[in-house]
N, C-alpha and C positions, 0 to 999 in steps of 0.2 A: 366443182362440187361445193354444195352449200356448207357453211359452218354450223356449229352447234354450241350451245352453252347449257350448263345444268348446275344444280345445287349439290355441292359436295359436303359430306361430313369431314371436318378437319380434326376435330378432337372434342373433348367434353365442352358442351355449351358453345360450340363455334361452327358455323357452316358458312360457305362462301360460294358465289357463283363463279364458275370456272369455264373456260373454253375447253370443250371436250370433243372427241372424235364423232364425226357424223356416223350414224349407225349403219352397219352392213348386215346383210342376211347371213351372218355367221357370228358366233359368240367369240369375241376377242378376249385376250388376257387382260386382266385388270384387277383392281382391289376386290377381294373377296370371291373372284371367280375360282370355282373348283377346277384343279388341273385337268380333270377328266372331261370338263366341259369346254375347254379351250380348243377352238378350231371347229366347233360343232356347226355343221351346215344347217341353215334354216331356209331352204327354198320354199318351205311351207309358210314362211312369215311375211310380214309386211312392214313397211316404214310408215309411221304415223307423224304428221304434223300435229303437235300437241295443242289441242284447244284449251283444255283445263287439266291441271294436276293439283290435288289437294294436299294440304299438310295434315297428317294423321297423327293421332296420339301415339301410335306405334313408332312413328318416325321420331316422336319427341323422347321416347325411352332411349333410342340410340343416341340422339343428339345430347342428352343429359350425361352420356358416358356410361349408361347402365347395361350395356351389352358389350360383346366382343367385336362390334362392327370395326372394320378396318379403316384407317384414314383414307380419305379421297373417294370413298364409296359414293357413287351418285344416288341420291335418295328419290323416293317417290313411287309408290305403288297404287295410287288412286289416279287413274288415267282415262281421259276421254279424247279422242283425236280424229283427224281426217286422214284417210288412207292416201299417200301420195306415191307409193311404189308397192307393187304386189309381186311376191316371189313366183317362179315359174310353176310351182306345185299348188298355187292357191287357185281354187276353182270358182268359188262363190262370192267372195268379197272382192270389190272392184275399187279401183281409184276413184276418189271423190266421196266414197261412203264415209259417213260420220258414225262412230262406233264408241260404245263403252268397252273398256278393257277390264275384265274381272282381275282382281289382284292375284288370285291363285293362277300360276301358270300350270297348264295341264295339257298332256299330250292327246287325249281322247282316245287312246288305244289300249291302255293298261287296264287291268282288272278294276283298280279303284275308279278310274274315269268311267269305265262302263257301268259301275254301280252308282254313278252320280257323286262320288266321294272326291271331287276335283281338288280339294284342299290337301289331299294326300297322294297325288299323283306319283307313280313309281319310277317315272322315266325322265323327269326334268331336273332332278338334283341328285347327283351321284352320292352325296353324303347321307341323305335320309329322305323319307317321303315328304313331298311338298316343296313348292318353290314360289317365289314371289319377286317382283321387280324391286330392285334397290334396297334389299333387306338382308340383314346379317344372317349368315348360315343358310341362305335360301338359293344357292347354286351360282350366285354371282351375276344374275341377269341385271343388266343396266336399268337404273330407275328412270322414271318419267317426269321428274321435276326438271324439265329441260324443254328445249325447242323441238326436238325430234327424238323418237324412240322406235326400237324394233320390237314387234310383237310376234312370237313364233306361234305355229300351229293356228294360224289366223282364221281359217274356216271353222274351226272348233271353238276358239277362245273368244272371238269378238262378238258382241251384240250389236248388230246393225240397227240404227234407228230407221224407221219407215219413211220419214220425210226430212230432209236436211233443214228446210226452213223452220219447220216445227221444232226440230231438236235444238236449233239455235235460240229460239224464242224461250225454251224451257232448259237451257243448258246448265243453269245453276242448280236445278233439281236433278237433272239427268246425270250430272257428274258424280252425284252421291251413289250412283248405282255400281261403281267400281269396288266399293268396300263398305262404307259405314251404314248405308241403308240396308243392303242385305245382312250385314253383320248384326246390326241391332235387331232386325226382323228375325234373324236366326236365333238370337238369344231369347226372344220372346216365344217363338215356336218351340225351341228346345225346352223351355221351362213349362211348356204345356198350356200356354195362354189360350183362352177360348171365349166365346161370348159369355159375359157375365163374370169373368175372373176378376179378383183383386190382385194386383201386381205391385211388387216393390222392385225398384230399380236402383242399385247402388252406382252413383256416379252420374253427374249432369253435364258431362263432356259431350262431344258430338255423338259418340256411339251410344251413350246413355240416353241422350235425347231421341236418336234414331230408334233405339229399343222402345222408347215410350210411344213414339208415332206408330211403330209396328204393333205394340200391344193394343193401341186404340183401333188400328185398322183390323185387328183380329176380334175386336168386339169387347174388350176388357170393360168392366163396369167402373172400376177405379184404378188409376195409375199413379203410383206415389214414387216420386223421384228424390233421392237423397244425395246430398253433397255437403261441402263446407263452405263453398263460394257462393255468397249471396247473388251476385250477378248471374251465375249459372242457374241458381234456383228460381230466379225471377224469369229466366228464359223458359224454363219448364212450365211455369205457371201460364206463360203467354199462350200456350195452345191446350190448356185445360187440365194440366197435371196437378195433383196435390204434391206437396213437398215436405221433406224432413231435413232439418238442419242437424247433421251428426257432429257439428262442433259443440252442440249442447249435451252430447252423450249418446249412448246406444239408442237405436231406433224403436225398440219395442213400445215404450210409453207413448211416443208421438204416434206410432202407427195405431195404437189402441184409441188415442183421442180422435183419430180420423175414422176408424172403422168400428169401434166398439169392442174389438178383440185385438190382441197383440199379434195377429197372424195374418198372413196373405196366402192366397192359393199358389202363387208362382213368384219366383224371384229371378233377377238377372244381375250378374256381376259385370259391370262395365267399367271397372277400375283397373284390375290386374295386380301385377306384382309390386307396384310402388305404393300400395295402399297404406293409409295412415290409421292410427287408432282412432277411437271416438273421443270426443271431448275437446274443450279449448286448448290449443297449444299441442295437440296430440303429435307424437313422433311417429315415424314410419314403423308399421307392425304389419307385414305382408299378409298374415293369415286372418286379420281382423275381419275384412269384408266377407270372406268365405264362412268363417265361423258365425258371423252375425246373421248371414242369410240362413244358415241352418236353424238358428234360433227363431227367426222371424217367419220361416215357412211353415205352414200347416203340415200335419202329418200326411205322408204319401204324396207330398207335393214335389214340384221339379225346380231345379236351379240351372238356368242356362248361364254359361260362363264364356262370353265372347271376349272379356278382358284378357289381355296378354300375360302369359306366364312363360318364363324362360329357364333354360337349363345352365346358363352362364351369366351372372350378374356381378361384375366387378365391385359395384357399390352396395352389395347386399349388407344388411344390418348384422349379419353374423355368418360364420362359415357354411351353415346349412343353407341359408337363403341365397348365398353366392352360387349354390349348385341347384337352386330351385326346390329345395326341400323345405317345406313349411310345416308349422305345428298345427295341423288341422285337428279338430275334434270330430274324427271320423265315427267315434261312438255315437255322437248325437245324430249324425246322418243315418247310421244304422238303426238306432232306436226308434227313429221317426219314420223309417222306410222312405227316405228321400232319394231321389235320383239326381244325377249330375250329367250334364253334357259340356264337354270341353272341346277346344281346338279351333282351327281355322274354319270360318264359314265357307261352305261350298257355294260360292257366289252364283254360279250358273243354275242352281236349284231354284233361285228366287228372282233373278234379275229381269227375266222377260215379264213376269206378272207385275213386279214393282214398277217396271217401265210403263206398262199399261195403266196402272193406277196414277202415274204422274201425267201421262199424255191425256188421260180422260178426266183430269181435275179432281181425282179422289183423294189426293194427298198433296201437301206443300211441304216437302222435306227441307227445301232450302230455307224456307221462312222459319221452320222449327228450329233449325241448327244455326240460324243467323249467318248464312253463307256470305262472306265478305271478300270480294275480288282484290287481288294484289298483282302487281307486276313480278316478273322473274326477279329483277333486281331487288324487289322489296321482300324477297323470301326470307333473308336472314332476320329482318325486323319481325316478320310474321311469326317465325319461330320464337323469338324472344317474347312477343306479345302473347302467343299461345301458352307459353311456359308459365307466364304470370297469372294464368287462370281466367283470361277473358272469355266472355260467353259468345265466342265467334268461331266459325269454321273457315279457315282461310283457303281460298281457291286461287291458285296461281294461273295467270293468263298470259302465257309467254309471248303471244303474238298480237295482243290487243283485239281479240276477236269477240269478247264477251260484251254484250250491250250494256 
């Protein structure tokens, strides 16, 4: 039997590449695995040879020690791979297929899945609705920052690419379909972006940049991206975005300089629960982004919130924040008749259409997020570099398959 290696969370600010078990079509006991999931048969699953698995900002929250993730959890929910073994109940996916894996694990059978709400599948995580690979409190499914990984409910979950050669030519774009491209696009859709919209996006990390690309794809007239990191703001400018430097203070005045009014039609929070305040040297203030989005969004506008918020944050700035309770100005939202959309992106709602946009050269998401390939052994350094704020999206290539 082949060996396997994967990127493990060891503790705050530490990951390492470990020898790990080769996957089986059965959920094994291990770090974070819900006891009710141990021994779960997955004859409906496949084993993938991982072609690419990306480092995500959501992974970084865990690696910083800002969640209750257990030690030795194998990370990685952004996966693209080649099928090398299919379970006896898999009917339509075949060995040799190259596929994108939605980060949401979904059964395809429950009420939520049938309604297209695959981010909150009722059957894959005994603890609560929704599951993901290699992520805290998400059922204990082993992550894909590894050489090989098991994907359950393969006929339902996998997005098969129509041509393997074409897929490998565009693999750095297509690898974004597992999470950040649909997630960013979902943020823009949720905020109500449409042709002619003005849009404000908080955060110029990969999800924020993907939201900006998504807003452009939806026909936005102006896309403004805000951040404190100059390198990331320059990356946003590289594909036609306006920018706001919130290290200089709250965004309204800068937005007014760009638009003539201090408001936008739609806004997206691509920062999440580790948000800082505005101004030079600002400290962490987790409600700042959400409150500023309410201030900067025009009356009756929408706010999409793909940024991650958690119910357990050991490093929270106060006791309320440690439980995910933030000091939101909900009265502002009520007075302005704003609406909010939160939660995991239902990736399957968008990934086929976004795949078509990539394959037909309508979008270059890898260029927009500065996709940068690294080896599996370089993953720990990739995490450290990403944490420093570099304007890169790190793509792990465990088998050297990316040109």
